[in-house]
C-alpha positions in Angstrom: 113.2 80.0 115.4 112.4 76.3 115.3 115.5 75.7 113.1 117.7 77.4 115.8 116.3 75.2 118.5 116.8 72.1 116.4 120.4 73.2 115.6 121.1 73.7 119.3 119.8 70.3 120.1 121.8 68.6 117.3 125.0 70.4 118.5 124.4 69.2 122.1 124.0 65.7 120.7 127.2 66.0 118.8 125.4 65.4 115.5 127.5 67.8 113.4 126.4 66.4 110.0 122.7 67.2 110.7 123.6 70.5 112.4 125.5 71.6 109.2 122.4 70.8 107.1 120.4 73.1 109.4 123.0 75.8 109.0 122.9 75.5 105.2 119.1 75.8 105.4 119.3 78.9 107.6 121.9 80.4 105.2 119.6 79.8 102.2 116.6 81.3 104.1 118.6 84.4 105.0 119.8 84.9 101.4 116.3 84.4 100.0 115.0 87.0 102.4 117.7 89.5 101.2 117.0 88.8 97.5 113.3 89.3 98.1 114.0 92.6 99.8 116.2 93.8 97.0 113.5 92.8 94.5 110.9 94.8 96.5 113.1 97.9 96.7 113.9 97.5 93.0 110.2 97.8 92.2 110.0 101.1 94.2 113.1 102.4 92.6 111.9 101.6 89.1 108.4 102.9 89.8 109.7 106.4 90.5 112.3 106.4 87.7 109.5 105.4 85.3 107.3 108.3 86.6 110.2 110.8 86.3 110.9 109.7 82.8 107.3 109.5 81.6 106.2 112.8 83.1 109.6 114.6 82.5 109.4 115.9 86.1 110.1 114.9 89.6 109.0 115.7 93.1 110.8 115.8 96.4 108.9 112.7 97.5 109.9 110.7 94.4 113.5 111.8 94.9 113.4 110.6 98.5 111.9 107.3 97.5 114.6 106.8 94.9 117.4 107.6 97.4 115.8 105.4 100.1 115.5 102.5 97.6 119.0 102.8 96.4 120.3 102.9 100.0 118.2 99.9 101.0 119.3 97.9 98.0 123.0 98.7 98.7 122.7 97.9 102.4 120.8 94.6 101.8 123.2 93.5 99.0 126.3 94.1 101.1 127.9 91.1 102.8 130.2 92.1 105.6 133.0 89.7 104.7 132.3 88.4 101.2 131.4 91.4 99.0 127.8 91.3 97.8 124.9 88.8 97.7 124.1 89.7 94.1 126.6 90.3 91.3 126.0 93.2 88.9 124.5 90.8 86.4 122.2 89.2 88.9 121.0 92.6 90.1 120.3 93.7 86.5 118.3 90.5 86.0 116.4 91.2 89.2 115.5 94.7 88.0 114.5 93.2 84.6 112.2 90.9 86.5 110.8 93.7 88.6 110.2 96.1 85.8 106.8 95.0 84.6 105.3 95.2 88.1 106.9 98.6 88.6 105.4 99.7 85.2 102.0 98.5 86.3 102.3 100.5 89.6 103.6 103.6 87.7 100.6 103.4 85.4 98.3 103.8 88.4 100.2 106.9 89.6 101.6 108.6 86.6 99.4 111.1 84.7 96.8 110.6 87.4 96.3 107.0 86.3 95.0 107.8 82.9 97.2 105.3 81.0 97.4 101.5 81.2 100.8 100.0 81.7 101.2 99.1 78.0 100.3 102.7 77.0 102.7 104.2 79.6 105.5 102.0 78.3 105.4 104.1 75.1 106.5 107.1 77.1 109.7 105.5 78.5 112.7 103.4 77.4 112.9 100.2 79.5 116.6 99.7 78.9 117.4 103.3 79.9 115.4 103.1 83.1 117.1 99.9 84.1 120.5 101.3 83.2 119.9 104.4 85.2 118.8 102.3 88.2 122.0 100.2 87.9 124.1 103.3 87.7 122.5 104.8 90.8 122.8 101.5 92.8 126.5 101.0 91.9 127.1 104.8 92.4 128.3 105.5 88.8 127.9 108.7 87.0 124.8 109.0 84.9 
């Protein structure tokens, strides 16, 4: 909010150069917020895909969490006029980054928490989980 007030004052003063710097800062803050949101929903998506794969089963709750995460990632990544905030490669890198945390969370939930993350990783294929997530997000056949 402070940035908007500063921007307004700079515009009233006719200080376009300083105002543009504030606009760039606001754009960067907005993009950073969107990327963090995508990362967070990526963890949730991967968490449930890991549990599904490890336990060879699913629940309605997991399915709903997966659908919700996909929808939120798609909505957050969509720019109204310029396409997407993240390219497919950037999104894959984000999911790679989120994977270990998702695995740790899955270890707490899968098999009633009986395995540590490293042990749980033996039940799943990291690349396959990330590939499945990417296909779901980009609405490709899996």
